[in-house]
C-alpha positions as CSV (number, residue, x, y, z in Angstrom):
1,M,136.2,-67.9,57.2
2,V,132.6,-67.3,58.2
3,I,130.2,-66.1,55.5
4,A,127.0,-64.8,56.9
5,D,124.1,-62.5,56.0
6,K,123.3,-59.0,57.3
7,A,121.5,-60.3,60.4
8,Y,124.9,-61.1,61.8
9,S,126.5,-57.7,61.0
10,N,127.4,-56.3,64.4
11,G,130.6,-55.3,66.1
12,V,130.4,-58.0,68.9
13,I,130.3,-60.9,66.5
14,R,132.9,-59.3,64.2
15,S,135.4,-58.6,67.0
16,L,134.8,-62.0,68.6
17,L,135.6,-63.8,65.4
18,A,138.6,-61.4,64.6
19,S,140.0,-62.2,68.2
20,R,140.1,-65.9,67.2
21,G,141.7,-65.2,63.9
22,I,138.6,-66.0,61.9
23,K,138.0,-63.9,58.7
24,T,134.5,-62.8,58.1
25,V,132.5,-62.0,55.0
26,I,129.3,-60.2,56.2
27,P,127.6,-57.3,54.4
28,Q,126.8,-54.1,56.4
29,K,123.3,-53.3,57.2
30,S,122.1,-50.1,55.6
31,N,121.7,-48.3,59.0
32,E,125.4,-49.1,59.8
33,R,126.5,-47.6,56.6
34,A,124.4,-44.4,57.2
35,S,125.7,-44.2,60.8
36,R,129.2,-44.5,59.5
37,K,128.7,-41.8,56.8
38,H,127.0,-39.5,59.5
39,K,129.9,-39.7,61.9
40,G,132.4,-38.9,59.1
41,T,136.0,-39.4,59.9
42,R,135.0,-40.7,63.4
43,G,133.0,-43.4,61.9
44,G,136.0,-45.6,61.3
45,R,136.7,-47.8,58.4
46,S,134.1,-50.2,57.0
47,P,134.9,-53.8,57.4
48,A,136.3,-55.7,54.5
49,F,133.8,-57.4,52.2
50,D,134.6,-60.1,49.6
51,A,131.8,-60.1,47.1
52,Q,133.2,-63.2,45.2
53,A,133.2,-65.2,48.5
54,Y,129.8,-64.1,49.3
55,R,128.3,-65.3,46.0
56,G,129.3,-68.9,47.2
57,R,127.0,-68.5,50.2
58,N,124.1,-68.4,47.8
59,V,124.9,-71.8,46.3
60,V,125.0,-73.4,49.8
61,E,121.9,-71.8,50.9
62,R,120.0,-72.8,47.8
63,T,121.3,-76.4,48.3
64,F,119.9,-76.6,51.8
65,G,116.6,-75.2,50.6
66,L,116.4,-78.0,47.9
67,A,117.1,-80.5,50.7
68,K,114.5,-79.1,53.0
69,Q,111.9,-79.7,50.2
70,W,112.2,-83.5,51.0
71,R,109.9,-83.9,54.0
72,G,111.9,-86.8,55.5
73,I,114.9,-84.6,55.6
74,A,113.2,-81.5,56.9
75,T,111.5,-83.2,59.8
76,R,113.9,-86.1,60.4
77,Y,111.4,-89.1,60.8
78,D,114.3,-91.6,60.8
79,K,115.5,-92.7,64.2
80,L,118.9,-94.0,63.2
81,A,121.6,-91.7,61.8
82,I,122.6,-94.1,59.0
83,T,119.0,-94.2,57.8
84,Y,118.7,-90.3,57.9
85,R,121.9,-90.0,56.0
86,A,120.8,-92.5,53.4
87,T,117.7,-90.4,53.0
88,A,119.7,-87.3,52.5
89,V,122.1,-88.9,50.0
90,L,119.0,-90.3,48.1
91,G,117.4,-86.9,47.9
92,A,120.6,-85.3,46.8
93,V,121.0,-87.8,44.0
94,I,117.5,-87.5,42.8
95,T,117.8,-83.6,42.8
96,W,120.9,-83.8,41.0
97,L,119.5,-86.2,38.3
98,R,116.5,-83.8,37.8
99,K,118.9,-81.0,36.7
């Protein structure tokens, strides 16, 4: 399942993912809704949207936002992957302890 924001709401992306059997949760842009309404019955059916699944996207996005507040994680100063991972884990633990 791909959960994305309105920037990824277009027919090409939706049809590509559907052809591969991947479900999408992408809200429609307002101009897409207006165009569909203007076309009437020729506008087709609006794509399915699971609001509950979309709420989970916000949690993930906020978590990445918190991680990017750590300068070492945002810019990746560490040369070794293991050191970078340790920095990311340390940042996550400190963020978790603050809450």
